[in-house]
C-alpha positions in Angstrom: -0.2 0.0 0.0 1.0 3.6 -0.7 1.8 5.9 1.6 -1.1 6.9 3.8 -1.5 10.7 4.4 -4.1 10.1 7.2 -1.3 7.8 8.9 1.4 10.6 9.5 2.2 12.5 12.1 1.5 16.4 12.3 5.5 16.4 12.4 5.8 14.5 9.0 2.5 16.3 7.4 4.5 19.2 8.0 7.1 18.4 6.3 5.2 16.7 3.3 3.6 20.0 3.0 6.1 22.1 3.1 8.3 19.7 0.3 5.0 20.5 -2.0 5.8 24.4 -1.4 2.6 24.8 0.9 2.6 26.5 4.5 3.1 25.1 7.3 -0.8 25.7 8.7 -1.8 23.9 6.1 -0.5 20.3 8.1 -2.8 21.6 10.8 -5.6 21.6 8.9 -5.3 18.6 6.8 -4.6 16.8 10.2 -7.7 18.2 11.5 -10.1 17.1 8.9 -8.5 13.2 8.7 -9.7 13.0 12.2 -12.7 14.1 11.7 -13.1 11.5 8.8 -13.1 13.7 6.1 -11.9 12.8 2.3 -10.7 15.7 0.1 -13.6 17.2 -1.7 -15.1 17.2 2.1 -12.2 19.8 3.4 -14.1 23.0 2.9 -10.8 24.6 4.4 -8.6 23.4 1.8 -8.6 25.1 -1.5 -8.4 23.9 -5.2 -4.6 24.1 -5.8 -3.6 22.1 -2.8 -6.2 19.7 -3.4 -4.6 19.2 -7.0 -1.7 18.7 -5.7 -2.9 15.6 -2.9 -4.9 13.8 -5.3 -2.0 11.3 -6.7 -1.6 10.6 -2.9 -3.3 7.9 -0.6 -5.9 8.6 1.6 -7.6 6.2 4.2 -10.9 5.5 4.2 -13.8 3.0 5.2 -17.0 2.4 3.6 -20.0 1.2 5.3 -21.1 -2.7 3.3 -23.6 -3.5 6.5 -24.8 -1.7 9.7 -26.7 -4.0 12.6 -28.2 -2.3 15.4 -29.0 -3.8 18.6 -32.1 -2.8 20.9 -29.7 -2.7 23.6 -28.3 0.4 21.5 -24.8 -1.7 20.2 -24.4 -1.0 16.7 -21.5 -3.1 14.5 -20.2 -1.7 11.2 -19.1 -3.8 8.4 -16.5 -1.4 6.7 -15.5 -2.1 3.5 -11.6 -1.3 2.6 -9.9 0.8 -0.4 -8.7 -2.7 -1.4 -11.8 -4.6 -0.8 -11.1 -6.1 2.4 -13.3 -6.0 5.3 -12.8 -5.3 8.8 -15.2 -4.9 11.4 -16.2 -1.8 14.6 -18.7 -2.0 17.3 -20.0 1.3 19.2 -20.9 0.3 22.2 -22.9 2.9 24.4 -22.7 2.9 28.3 -23.5 5.3 30.9 -20.2 6.7 31.1 -20.0 7.2 27.4 -19.6 5.9 23.7 -17.1 3.1 23.5 -15.5 1.9 19.8 -14.0 -1.2 19.6 -12.2 -1.5 16.5 -9.8 -3.6 14.3 -6.4 -3.3 13.9 -5.4 -5.6 10.9 -7.8 -7.8 8.3 -7.9 -11.4 9.7 -5.2 -12.7 12.3 -2.4 -15.0 12.8 -2.9 -15.5 16.4 -5.6 -19.3 16.1 -6.9 -18.5 19.3 -9.8 -21.3 19.7 -12.7 -19.3 20.7 -12.2 -16.3 18.0 -13.7 -16.0 15.0 -11.6 -13.7 14.0 -8.3 -16.0 13.0 -10.6 -18.7 11.0 -8.9 -17.8 7.8 -5.6 -16.2 9.3 -4.0 -12.8 8.6 -4.7 -10.8 5.0 -2.6 -8.0 6.0 -2.4 -5.2 8.8 -3.9 -1.8 9.0 -2.3 1.4 8.3 -2.8 4.0 11.3 -4.8 6.1 9.0 -7.4 3.2 8.5 -7.5 2.2 12.5 -8.3 6.2 12.6 -11.0 6.6 10.3 -13.1 4.1 12.1 -12.8 5.9 15.1 -13.6 9.1 13.5 -17.0 7.6 10.7 -18.3 6.4 14.3 -17.4 10.0 15.8 -19.5 11.6 13.0 -22.8 10.6 14.5 -21.8 9.4 18.4 -19.5 11.5 20.2 -17.0 9.2 21.5 -15.3 8.7 24.6 -13.7 5.7 24.8 -11.7 3.5 22.6 -11.1 0.0 22.6 -8.7 -1.5 20.4 -9.8 -5.2 20.7 -11.9 -5.9 17.3 -10.4 -8.2 14.7 -6.6 -8.8 14.9 -3.7 -8.5 17.5 -3.1 -5.1 17.8 0.4 -6.0 19.1 1.5 -7.7 16.2 1.2 -4.5 14.3 3.2 -2.5 17.1 4.5 0.6 14.4 0.9 0.8 13.3 -0.6 0.7 16.5 2.0 3.7 18.1 1.1 5.7 15.4 -1.8 5.8 15.6 -2.1 6.1 19.5 -0.3 8.8 19.2 -2.2 10.7 16.0 -5.4 10.1 18.0 -4.1 11.5 21.3 -2.8 14.7 19.6 -4.9 17.8 20.3 -4.2 19.1 16.9 -6.9 16.3 15.9 -9.1 13.8 17.6 -7.4 14.5 21.2 -9.3 11.3 22.8 -7.2 11.0 25.8 -4.6 7.9 26.5 -6.4 7.1 29.7 -9.8 6.5 27.4 -8.0 4.0 25.1 -7.6 0.1 25.9 -5.5 -2.2 24.2 -6.0 -5.5 23.9 -3.1 -8.7 23.1 -3.2 -12.5 22.8 0.1 -11.8 25.4 2.9 -11.1 23.0 5.9 -10.7 25.4 8.5 -9.3 23.3 5.9 -6.6 22.4 4.2 -5.7 25.8 7.8 -4.7 27.0 8.3 -2.6 24.2 4.9 -0.9 25.1 5.9 -0.3 28.7 9.0 1.6 27.6 7.1 4.1 25.3 4.9 4.9 28.9 1.2 5.3 27.4 -1.0 6.2 29.9 -3.4 3.5 27.9 -4.9 0.6 29.9 -3.4 -2.8 28.2 -5.9 -5.7 28.1 -4.4 -9.2 28.1 -6.2 -12.0 27.1 -4.7 -15.0 29.8 -7.4 -17.3 28.9 -6.2 -20.1 31.5 -4.4 -20.5 34.5 -1.4 -22.7 33.4 0.3 -23.9 30.3 -1.8 -27.4 29.6 -4.9 -25.3 29.3 -3.7 -22.2 27.5 -1.5 -24.5 25.1 -5.3 -26.2 24.1 -7.0 -22.7 23.0 -4.0 -20.2 22.2 -1.3 -21.5 20.1 0.9 -18.2 21.8 1.3 -20.3 24.5 3.6 -22.8 23.0 5.8 -19.7 22.0 5.3 -17.6 25.2 4.3 -19.2 28.4 2.1 -18.2 31.4 4.8 -17.5 33.4 6.3 -15.4 31.0 3.3 -13.5 30.1 3.0 -12.7 33.9 6.5 -11.8 33.9 6.1 -9.1 31.0 3.1 -7.8 33.0 4.8 -7.4 35.6 7.4 -5.6 33.9 4.2 -3.3 32.4 3.1 -2.5 35.8 6.7 -1.0 37.4 7.2 0.8 34.5 3.9 2.8 33.3 2.2 2.3 37.2 -1.4 1.3 35.1 -3.3 -1.5 36.1 -3.9 -4.3 33.7 -6.7 -5.8 32.4 -7.1 -9.2 32.1 -9.3 -10.9 29.6 -11.1 -14.6 30.9 -13.4 -16.2 28.9 -14.8 -18.9 30.2 -15.4 -22.4 28.2 -17.8 -25.1 29.8 -15.5 -27.9 31.0 -12.4 -26.3 30.2 -10.9 -23.4 32.2 -14.4 -22.8 33.9 -13.6 -25.1 37.3 -13.1 -24.0 40.9 -9.4 -25.6 40.6 -9.2 -23.3 38.0 -10.3 -20.1 39.7 -7.9 -20.8 42.8 -4.8 -21.3 40.1 -5.6 -18.1 38.2 -6.1 -16.5 41.9 -2.6 -17.5 42.8 -0.9 -16.8 39.8 -2.1 -13.4 40.0 -1.9 -12.6 43.4 -0.6 -9.4 44.3 -0.3 -7.8 41.1 -2.2 -4.6 40.1 -4.8 -6.0 37.8 -9.0 -6.5 37.2 -9.8 -9.7 36.4 -12.9 -9.5 33.5 -14.9 -13.0 33.0 -15.9 -13.6 29.8 -18.8 -16.6 28.7 -17.4 -17.6 25.5 -19.5 -16.8 22.6 -20.1 -19.5 20.7 -18.6 -19.9 16.8 -20.3 -23.0 15.0 -17.0 -23.6 13.5 -15.5 -23.7 16.8 -18.1 -25.9 18.9 -17.0 -24.2 22.0 -20.1 -23.6 24.7 -20.1 -20.8 27.4 -20.5 -21.4 31.0 -23.1 -21.6 32.6 -24.6 -18.2 34.6 -24.4 -20.8 37.9 -20.6 -21.2 37.0 -19.8 -18.1 36.0 -21.0 -16.3 39.5 -19.3 -19.5 41.5 -16.4 -18.3 39.6 -16.3 -14.4 40.2 -17.1 -15.2 43.5 -14.4 -17.4 44.5 -11.6 -15.1 42.8 -13.2 -12.5 44.9 -12.8 -14.2 47.8 -9.1 -14.2 47.5 -9.1 -10.4 47.2 -8.8 -10.6 43.4 -10.6 -7.4 41.5 -13.0 -9.7 39.4 -16.5 -8.2 37.4 -18.5 -10.4 34.7 -18.7 -8.6 31.4 -21.8 -6.8 30.2 -23.1 -8.4 27.2 -23.7 -6.7 24.3 -25.0 -6.8 21.0 -26.2 -10.4 21.2 -28.7 -9.8 18.6 -26.1 -9.0 16.0 -23.5 -11.7 16.6 -21.4 -8.4 17.5 -18.0 -10.5 18.9 -14.8 -10.7 16.4 -14.7 -11.4 13.4 -18.2 -13.0 13.2 -19.6 -10.8 10.7 -16.4 -10.2 8.6 -16.3 -14.5 8.5 -20.1 -14.6 7.0 -19.1 -11.9 4.5 -15.6 -13.5 3.1 -17.8 -16.8 3.1 -20.5 -15.5 0.8 -17.4 -13.5 -0.7 -16.3 -16.9 -1.6 -19.5 -18.7 -3.0 -19.8 -16.1 -4.8 -23.1 -14.4 -3.7 
């Protein structure tokens, strides 16, 4: 993909504008327009001559292919990218404000057994601009207060573009969303967690743990064959020590796999003394995977057991149940239709 102007930092955009023979203030105008999700023709503060100079260059864009609305207010967008690939973005409404869950890659190569995002592997990384445009599109109609980078893809597997996005979306000249209102998810890329820690961003890191030991995690998360549970927890402790930020551990409860009282006890021992929070999530059923969610009694018992051992724990509120809002389900359906010529 050619250089994406919407992915450039304000400093890079300023250098680019100067090379075009334009005054530097034009860069700030462009940067602001990108944050507003505008295409070139929609930029009313940019003159015709500059627009003509910019036309040969690439701009990120997203186009709505499908929009699904749930009665709880959740909205799921299937976006078509300029190269014909599809990604998903979800708007979630809470009392404290609107959160948007964005994708970081087209597909995913991590292979987690409970996730539809990874069924056909990774196609490519998203640019920082493509990540920004997902937020900008939603923000036009529903003011976004929080960003969750937990959609299709493994964000830390697209590290450089992720960092660029975080810097751009936080810039006061652009969308100006505070880092403490941004969460980044990872399945546990230990080297990248350490690298992210050294950036000292004030974001929330969400680690998809999903098992208290290597035996279970090996079964459901191939990444565990490279990075063992002990290594992952050490990296999380390192992240906390450098940033002072609490880590959120995502734990998907799968019936008969990782939801026993013994698993809860082992998880509590593993996380003892850490500045962390555990978010329990009954697994979403994906027909190709066949994994079933734990029943409500088991979920509640697991939560109570962790809380009794002083592990801060909550059960995630389920949103978008009517519209298959879980990661990758709508995109996978669209890709299947394409493959069948529908």
